[in-house]
Kinemage of the C-alpha trace (Angstrom):
@kinemage 1
@onewidth
@group {chain A} dominant
@subgroup {mainchain}
@vectorlist {calphas} color= white
{ca met a 1} P -0.044 0.036 0.018
{ca lys a 2} L 2.895 2.383 0.628
{ca ala a 3} L 3.671 4.826 -2.175
{ca val a 4} L 7.083 6.019 -3.538
{ca pro a 5} L 8.834 7.951 -0.802
{ca gly a 6} L 8.371 11.605 -1.284
{ca arg a 7} L 5.102 11.224 -3.184
{ca lys a 8} L 2.877 10.065 -0.303
{ca thr a 9} L -0.233 12.181 0.188
{ca asp a 10} L -3.654 11.355 1.670
{ca ile a 11} L -5.297 11.821 -1.735
{ca lys a 12} L -2.887 9.359 -3.411
{ca asp a 13} L -3.400 6.899 -0.584
{ca ser a 14} L -7.140 7.005 -0.994
{ca glu a 15} L -6.860 6.590 -4.837
{ca trp a 16} L -4.605 3.627 -4.334
{ca leu a 17} L -6.908 1.966 -1.789
{ca ala a 18} L -9.866 2.492 -4.093
{ca asp a 19} L -7.903 0.864 -6.953
{ca leu a 20} L -7.076 -2.090 -4.846
{ca leu a 21} L -10.679 -2.408 -3.792
{ca arg a 22} L -11.894 -2.320 -7.407
{ca his a 23} L -9.570 -5.254 -8.246
{ca gly a 24} L -10.602 -7.286 -5.251
{ca leu a 25} L -7.193 -7.120 -3.552
{ca leu a 26} L -8.301 -6.071 -0.082
{ca gln a 27} L -9.347 -8.509 2.470
{ca ser a 28} L -12.302 -7.613 4.713
{ca ser a 29} L -11.743 -6.979 8.349
{ca phe a 30} L -13.082 -9.394 10.991
{ca ile a 31} L -16.219 -7.832 12.448
{ca pro a 32} L -18.204 -10.098 14.920
{ca pro a 33} L -22.003 -10.057 14.878
{ca lys a 34} L -23.853 -7.452 16.902
{ca pro a 35} L -24.556 -9.549 20.003
{ca ile a 36} L -20.874 -10.382 20.302
{ca arg a 37} L -19.951 -6.726 19.832
{ca glu a 38} L -22.299 -5.789 22.624
{ca phe a 39} L -20.882 -8.500 24.889
{ca arg a 40} L -17.435 -7.189 24.089
{ca asp a 41} L -18.359 -3.716 25.471
{ca leu a 42} L -19.186 -5.331 28.749
{ca thr a 43} L -15.965 -7.351 29.111
{ca arg a 44} L -13.787 -4.466 28.106
{ca tyr a 45} L -15.575 -2.141 30.502
{ca arg a 46} L -15.073 -4.646 33.289
{ca lys a 47} L -11.356 -4.807 32.467
{ca ser a 48} L -11.118 -0.982 32.715
{ca leu a 49} L -12.916 -1.072 36.076
{ca val a 50} L -10.585 -3.740 37.498
{ca ala a 51} L -7.604 -1.602 36.291
{ca glu a 52} L -9.010 1.431 38.047
{ca arg a 53} L -9.416 -0.508 41.274
{ca thr a 54} L -5.802 -1.706 40.984
{ca gln a 55} L -4.682 1.896 40.546
{ca glu a 56} L -6.553 2.878 43.621
{ca val a 57} L -5.002 0.044 45.693
{ca asn a 58} L -1.541 1.014 44.436
{ca arg a 59} L -2.314 4.672 45.372
{ca leu a 60} L -3.393 3.593 48.853
{ca gln a 61} L -0.176 1.601 49.308
{ca met a 62} L 1.983 4.620 48.228
{ca leu a 63} L -0.011 6.887 50.627
{ca leu a 64} L 0.595 4.469 53.533
{ca glu a 65} L 4.358 4.293 52.711
{ca gly a 66} L 4.529 8.008 52.715
{ca ala a 67} L 3.164 8.014 56.247
{ca asn a 68} L 5.712 5.327 57.283
{ca ile a 69} L 2.869 2.768 57.741
{ca lys a 70} L 4.339 -0.646 56.590
{ca leu a 71} L 1.067 -2.575 56.814
{ca ala a 72} L 1.750 -4.508 53.617
{ca ser a 73} L 4.969 -5.998 55.030
{ca val a 74} L 2.956 -7.898 57.548
{ca val a 75} L -0.557 -8.253 56.112
{ca thr a 76} L -0.897 -10.228 52.859
{ca asp a 77} L -4.086 -8.468 51.853
{ca val a 78} L -4.248 -4.882 52.992
{ca leu a 79} L -7.939 -4.769 52.036
{ca gly a 80} L -8.818 -7.988 53.879
{ca lys a 81} L -11.018 -7.911 56.953
{ca ser a 82} L -8.253 -7.138 59.325
{ca gly a 83} L -6.456 -4.682 57.060
{ca arg a 84} L -9.706 -2.890 56.221
{ca ala a 85} L -10.628 -2.498 59.915
{ca met a 86} L -7.180 -1.006 60.660
{ca leu a 87} L -7.401 1.359 57.700
{ca glu a 88} L -10.890 2.520 58.650
{ca ala a 89} L -9.806 3.219 62.197
{ca leu a 90} L -6.801 5.059 60.909
{ca ala a 91} L -8.932 7.243 58.674
{ca ala a 92} L -11.257 7.898 61.546
{ca gly a 93} L -8.409 9.401 63.593
{ca glu a 94} L -7.000 6.469 65.565
{ca ser a 95} L -3.215 6.838 65.829
{ca asp a 96} L -2.227 4.445 68.574
{ca ala a 97} L -0.330 1.540 67.068
{ca glu a 98} L -1.422 -0.895 69.842
{ca glu a 99} L -5.096 -0.015 69.320
{ca leu a 100} L -4.819 -0.473 65.624
{ca ala a 101} L -2.934 -3.715 65.826
{ca ala a 102} L -5.604 -5.059 68.219
{ca leu a 103} L -8.053 -5.018 65.427
{ca ala a 104} L -6.288 -8.016 63.819
{ca arg a 105} L -8.471 -11.075 63.358
{ca gly a 106} L -7.841 -14.822 63.133
{ca arg a 107} L -4.238 -16.018 62.563
{ca leu a 108} L -3.095 -12.506 62.071
{ca arg a 109} L -3.316 -11.932 65.893
{ca thr a 110} L -0.159 -13.969 66.213
{ca lys a 111} L 1.616 -11.094 64.479
{ca ile a 112} L 0.415 -8.266 66.734
{ca pro a 113} L 4.004 -7.262 67.741
{ca gln a 114} L 5.007 -6.909 64.059
{ca leu a 115} L 1.708 -5.095 63.373
{ca gln a 116} L 2.480 -2.569 66.151
{ca gln a 117} L 5.859 -1.811 64.580
{ca ala a 118} L 4.326 -1.529 61.038
{ca leu a 119} L 1.562 0.798 62.244
{ca asn a 120} L 3.833 3.162 64.167
{ca gly a 121} L 3.990 5.965 61.613
{ca leu a 122} L 3.155 9.655 61.259
{ca val a 123} L -0.308 10.137 59.700
{ca pro a 124} L -1.231 13.808 59.172
{ca pro a 125} L -4.892 14.866 58.678
{ca arg a 126} L -4.557 14.987 54.887
{ca his a 127} L -3.421 11.439 54.771
{ca arg a 128} L -6.383 10.314 56.898
{ca phe a 129} L -8.783 12.194 54.475
{ca leu a 130} L -7.189 10.634 51.364
{ca val a 131} L -7.294 7.138 52.874
{ca asp a 132} L -11.014 7.501 53.559
{ca gln a 133} L -11.642 8.852 49.986
{ca ile a 134} L -9.600 5.946 48.450
{ca leu a 135} L -11.528 3.401 50.433
{ca thr a 136} L -14.860 4.864 49.395
{ca asn a 137} L -13.722 4.857 45.733
{ca ile a 138} L -12.525 1.261 45.990
{ca asp a 139} L -15.987 0.238 47.448
{ca phe a 140} L -17.681 2.045 44.536
{ca leu a 141} L -15.480 0.258 41.953
{ca glu a 142} L -15.977 -3.179 43.578
{ca gly a 143} L -19.815 -2.638 43.406
{ca ala a 144} L -19.585 -1.555 39.782
{ca ile a 145} L -17.456 -4.594 38.932
{ca ala a 146} L -19.912 -6.920 40.595
{ca tyr a 147} L -22.846 -5.310 38.817
{ca val a 148} L -21.191 -5.581 35.364
{ca gln a 149} L -20.166 -9.174 36.187
{ca gln a 150} L -23.806 -10.068 36.738
{ca glu a 151} L -24.688 -8.735 33.308
{ca ile a 152} L -21.797 -10.667 31.715
{ca glu a 153} L -22.766 -13.915 33.335
{ca gln a 154} L -26.399 -13.429 32.244
{ca arg a 155} L -25.338 -12.953 28.667
{ca leu a 156} L -22.860 -15.797 28.820
{ca arg a 157} L -25.624 -18.325 29.462
{ca ala a 158} L -26.253 -18.557 25.730
{ca his a 159} L -22.616 -19.746 25.248
{ca gln a 160} L -22.410 -22.123 28.174
{ca glu a 161} L -21.034 -24.941 25.910
{ca glu a 162} L -18.265 -22.786 24.535
{ca val a 163} L -17.360 -21.543 28.023
{ca glu a 164} L -17.001 -25.053 29.308
{ca leu a 165} L -14.911 -26.009 26.324
{ca leu a 166} L -12.557 -23.060 26.759
{ca gln a 167} L -12.143 -23.801 30.419
{ca thr a 168} L -10.553 -27.148 29.534
{ca ile a 169} L -7.484 -25.135 28.443
{ca pro a 170} L -4.967 -24.916 31.333
{ca ala a 171} L -5.219 -21.605 33.222
{ca val a 172} L -8.358 -20.418 31.427
{ca lys a 173} L -11.134 -19.715 33.872
{ca ala a 174} L -14.648 -18.187 33.523
{ca asn a 175} L -13.442 -14.516 33.092
{ca ala a 176} L -10.794 -15.431 30.546
{ca ala a 177} L -13.280 -17.566 28.623
{ca ala a 178} L -15.763 -14.679 28.554
{ca thr a 179} L -13.047 -12.337 27.147
{ca ile a 180} L -12.054 -14.770 24.439
{ca ile a 181} L -15.674 -15.267 23.358
{ca ala a 182} L -16.237 -11.479 23.400
{ca glu a 183} L -13.250 -10.866 21.157
{ca ile a 184} L -13.439 -13.658 18.583
{ca gly a 185} L -17.064 -14.764 18.880
{ca thr a 186} L -18.151 -18.404 18.532
{ca asp a 187} L -18.173 -18.776 14.744
{ca met a 188} L -14.668 -19.916 13.869
{ca ser a 189} L -15.387 -20.339 10.139
{ca arg a 190} L -14.079 -16.740 9.757
{ca phe a 191} L -10.561 -18.079 10.405
{ca pro a 192} L -9.254 -20.768 7.877
{ca ser a 193} L -7.123 -22.393 10.649
{ca ala a 194} L -5.849 -22.019 14.214
{ca lys a 195} L -2.721 -20.405 12.697
{ca his a 196} L -4.782 -17.642 11.130
{ca leu a 197} L -6.461 -16.986 14.559
{ca ala a 198} L -3.171 -16.848 16.276
{ca ser a 199} L -1.837 -14.403 13.704
{ca trp a 200} L -4.894 -12.262 13.973
{ca ala a 201} L -4.537 -12.158 17.759
{ca gly a 202} L -0.847 -11.002 17.470
{ca gly a 203} L 0.511 -14.297 18.873
{ca cys a 204} L 2.832 -15.218 16.026
{ca pro a 205} L 6.430 -14.097 15.557
{ca gly a 206} L 7.421 -12.345 12.412
{ca asn a 207} L 9.497 -13.985 9.682
{ca lys a 208} L 12.403 -11.965 8.660
{ca gln a 209} L 15.401 -13.643 7.003
{ca ser a 210} L 18.394 -12.405 5.227
{ca ala a 211} L 21.372 -14.428 3.775
{ca gly a 212} L 20.027 -17.557 5.371
{ca lys a 213} L 19.926 -16.004 8.814
{ca arg a 214} L 16.776 -15.360 10.792
{ca leu a 215} L 16.746 -11.795 12.042
{ca lys a 216} L 15.016 -10.401 15.119
{ca asn a 217} L 11.495 -9.359 14.312
{ca gly a 218} L 8.620 -8.441 16.578
{ca ile a 219} L 5.126 -9.650 16.524
{ca thr a 220} L 2.191 -7.678 15.286
{ca lys a 221} L -0.029 -5.661 17.659
{ca gly a 222} L -3.011 -7.831 16.980
{ca asn a 223} L -5.909 -7.675 19.390
{ca pro a 224} L -4.606 -6.256 22.689
{ca tyr a 225} L -7.457 -7.569 24.787
{ca leu a 226} L -7.136 -11.079 23.403
{ca arg a 227} L -3.325 -11.064 23.781
{ca ala a 228} L -3.517 -9.832 27.355
{ca val a 229} L -5.849 -12.665 28.402
């Protein structure tokens, strides 16, 4: 499609594309049917919500580190029941490390001395305010994710057989199966072979050789959502 260097303009590009189309030399793009495209909107939106929640969790962790609160070094899940109770008490104004550590539950109570050291920091009012706001935003995002997930599961009932088949692949669970169906649909006649599908998804290495040697060559961008899953 590229024109001679120095002679490339938008008008010449459009004329060249029109000429290729008249001769039937352009392959049509893969466009799934409307129900699959609507389903794709849901899975992609869920992915963006999960990414936003992850950003908020990372922002919370950076905020705690800035206040010398090393909770993550002792607690596996900062937003678990114990960690959440400590963070809410911290946002409410509690500053005593012993009182905060006493909120630990279950097996975490065996680490109360380590928790007291981890929670012995300097938390100014602005940090408490931000912790409260971040926790509120995380709750909102978790609710939105759950609501979108319900809609995804409802629409996925029509493809239950395909979902079960996809989950026979190692490491592919329900959410991954939903994403795969949303990106490529269920009609595989569009792809002549599995290799064509892998190439469309951007999972095939390039083929670049010179003088009998294979040179380094990257893969195509493909479908970023399918590649990620």
